[in-house]
N, C-alpha and C positions, 0 to 999 in steps of 0.2 A: 504494500500500500504506500502511496506517496503523499499522504496527508499527515502533516506532523502531529496534529492533535490526535490522530488515530493510533499513533505509535508512541514515540518518545514523549510527546506533549499530552498524550491522551490519558490524563490522570483520572483514575476512578475515584480518588479522594485526595484531598490536600489536608495534611495535619499541620497545625501551626502551634509552635511552642516558643518560649523564650529561652534561648540557650545561655548557660551561665558562664562559661569560660571559653577561652581560645579564639575569640573573635579577632581576625587578622586586621591590624591597622586601627583598631578601635581605641578611643581615648577613654580615660577613666572619668566619664561623665555620669551623672545620675540619670537613670532610666525614667522616662515620663510615666506618670501614673496611668494615663489612658492607654489602653491596649487596643490596637486595631483588630478587626475581625479578618478572617481569611478572605471573605468577600471583598472587604475594603482593600486589602493588599493586592488581590487580583485586579481590581478596578484601577488602582494606581499604576500597576505595571502596564495594563492595556492602554491607559491614557498616554503613556510614554511611547508605546510601540506602534499603535495604530496610525498616528500621523506620519510615520516614516514609511511611506509607500515606495519611495525610491531614495537612494542615498549615494553620495559620492564623498569620499574622504581620502586625504593623504595618509598613507600607511608606511610607517617605519617598522619593518619586520625583522626580527631575529628568529632563526630557526636552527634547532639542534636535532640531529637524528643519528641513528646508529647504522653503519654500513661497513661490511667486511670486518666486523669485530672492533671497530674504532668509532669514536664519536666525532661527528662533523658539525661545523658551526658556520653560519653565514649571517652577516648583518647587512640588510638590504634597506637602506633608508629612503629610497626614492620610488616606492611603489604606490599603489592605490587600492582602495576597496570600493566596489560598486555593488548595488543591490536594487532589485525591483520586485515588489510584491504585486499580486493581482488585487486591486482594490475591491473587486466584486467577490473575492474569496480569500480573505486575509489569512486563513489558516492553511492555505495551500503552500506547497514548497516554493520558495521564491527563486528567481534568477540571482546568481551571486558570483562574484569573482574577487579573490584576494591575490594580488600579484606583487612580487618583489623584483626589482631590477638592480643591476650593477653596471655602471658605465654605459647606460642606455640599453643594455641587453637583459631580457627577462631571464631570471634564474629560477624563480619559484612561482607556482600558481596552484591555487585551490579553488574549485568552482562547482557550480550547479547550472546546468542548461535544461530547464524544464521542457523546452521545445523539442530537444533531442532525447529527453528522458534519461539523462546521465548525470552523474557526479564524478569528480575526478580530483587527482592530486599529482603533481609532478615537481621534480627539482632537477635542474640541469646546470650544474656548475660549469663555468667556462673551461673549455678544453677537455671535458669529460662527457661520457655518454649519457649520464643521468639515469633516473629511475622514475617510474610513473605507474599509476593505477587508475582504473575507471570501473564504475559499476552502474547498474540500472537503478533509477529512483524507485521503481516498483519493488525492489528488493532491499530497501533501506532498513527494514526491520530485522533483516537477517544478519548474524555476525559475519564479519569479513576478516581476511587475513591481516589487515593492517590495524584493525581495532578502532577505527574512527572514520568519520565522514564530515563534510562541511556543515551539515545542519547542527552539529554539536557546537561548533564555534559560533554560529548565529544565535544559538540559545543563550550563550554567555553575553553577547553584545546587547541582548534585550530588545531586538527588533522583531521578534516573533511573538504575537499575542498568545496569551494563555487561554485555553478553552474555559468558558464559564457556563457550560451546559447545565441548565437547571435540573436535568435528569440525573446528575451525578449524586452519589451519597452525600449526606450532610457534612459540612466542615466541622472539625473539632479543634478547639483552641484552649490553651492553658498559658499561664504566666508565671514568672518568677521575678522577684524584686532584687536583682543583683546586677553588677556591672563587671565587665562590659556586657552589653545586652544586644541580642539580635532576635528577630523572628526566624524560626527554622521551618521551612515548608518541605513537606515530603510528598512527592507525586508517586502514586502507586500504579502498577501495571500488572496484567496477568502473567504468570509464569508460562514459559513456552510449553511446558508439559501439562498445563491446565490445572495444576495443583495449587490453587490459591494465588496470592499476590506477592509482589516484592517491591521494595523501594527502588524506583528507577531513577529518580532525580531528587537531590537535596539542594535547597537554595537557602542561604543565609541572607537576611535583609536587615539592614541597620534599623534598630528600633528607635533611635533618637529622633527628636523633632527635625523635620525637613522632608525631603522627597522620598525617604525610606527606600534607599537604593540597595540592590543586591551586591554583596561584597564577596561571596564565594558560591560556587556551583560545583556539585559533584554528580557524575552519572555513574550508574552501577549496572553490572550484569546481574542476572537472576541469582547467581551463586554468591552475590555480595561483593565480588571483586570490583574495585573502582575502574571504570573505563576512561574517565576524564576528570581532572581536577583543575579548576580555574579560579583565579583571584583577580580582583580589581584593586588598583592603587591610585592614590591621589596624583593628579597631574599638575601642569603649570599654566594652563590656558587662562587668559583673562576672563573674568566673569564665571569661572567654574564654581559649581556648587557641590561640595563634598567630593565623592569619588567620580562623579559624572561631569561631562561638559555639555554645553548647549549645542544643539543641531540647528543650523540656520534653516528656516522655512519661510514661506510667504506670509506667515502670520506675524502678529506683533511680537517683538522680542521677548516680552514677558511670558508668552505662550509657547516659546520654543521647547521641544522635548529634549530629554537628556539621554546621553549615551556614555558608557565608560570610555575614558580617554586613554587608559593604559590597562592592559590585562596580560596576565601570564596564564597560559594554558598548557597542560601536559597530558599526554596519553601514555600512562605507565606501561601498558602492555605492548604498545607499538614502539616505545623508545623514542618518541617524537615530542618536541616541546616548541611552543611559539611564544615569543614576547612581542606584543603588538602595541604600538603607540599611534593613536589616531589624532589627526588635526584637520582643520579647515572642513569640518563636517557640514554638509549641506544637502538639502533635498531639492534645491532649485537649479542645479547644474545639469544640463541635458546630457544623457548618455545614449549613444546610438544602439539600436537593437542588436546590431552585428557584434557589439562588444561581448555579449553573453554567449555567442556561438562556440560550441565545443570544437576546438581546433588545435590538436596536439602539435608540438614542435616536429618539423620534418625529421624523419629517421628515428624518432623515439618510439619504442614499442611499449605500449601500456599493458600491464598485467591485468587480466580480467578478474575483478573481485567477485563475480558471480560463478566462476569456475569452481570445481572441487577444491577444498582448502589446501593450500600449500603450507610448508613450514613457516611459522610466524616469524616476524622480524624479531631480532634480539631485543630483549628488554633493556632499559637503561635507567639507572638511578640519576634522575635529572637534578641538577643543582638548583637551589632555591635562592640564589643570590639576587639582590635587587639592584 
């Protein structure tokens, strides 16, 4: 299935609690007495995500990966990120590209082309053959050999609305009066074997007064192993509020939505890590339709993620330096 709310975002329930310790980057401030409901938190998230029907941003990307038993690293400060959602179907998989360049040549790309029904990832260091993978959007719910896909990164950026289906089971909320404090949301999904539910996504949201921004996201397999861990960090853009920065739209500046300005994302099983710094975020810059077309580099053979599983990439203990 290629609808995000039916798989990764298709929460059967959202449990909300206030976590007592370990909130990354939190300051020792007193938690407010008022506690928001799960419905209010979902509404706040969607109020940020829904106005971003398209996006252009400057992307400074660092990528770490394991290849032939050694860790590789590239810093690609001159790339960009583009996204387009279908305004008539905001929960459908959007078109998306994150690309990194070096001296004018593309070195890294992660993307989704809904028109072709594919998602992909490749990295082509200068003077080397490179590596790449592609898979069908219809099979996004199936595990693949690299352990990740672009929709997971989009979930961290906060540009995908959360389903608020009134037919879902009731939300459950609890509180604790300690600092640092966050709301912890758990999104549940059916186990592949049909035996109950598992926590598919965990999101920490800053509980302090303000826009209540997500500051950590974790995705899990049905066996409890983490698939992805992501954190947001404060940036340096003028006018930034908390961990997020404003996205320029055609609306009045006071109504501009927010997005994380810096995120660190790691896929432990795949041995891949991204550090992404965004700037000049806008929804008003035109992006041609042809930008989103799936077009691999000449001569690069992409491994088929829908083929029978191959040996997984070597896992890597990714550094958490900031």
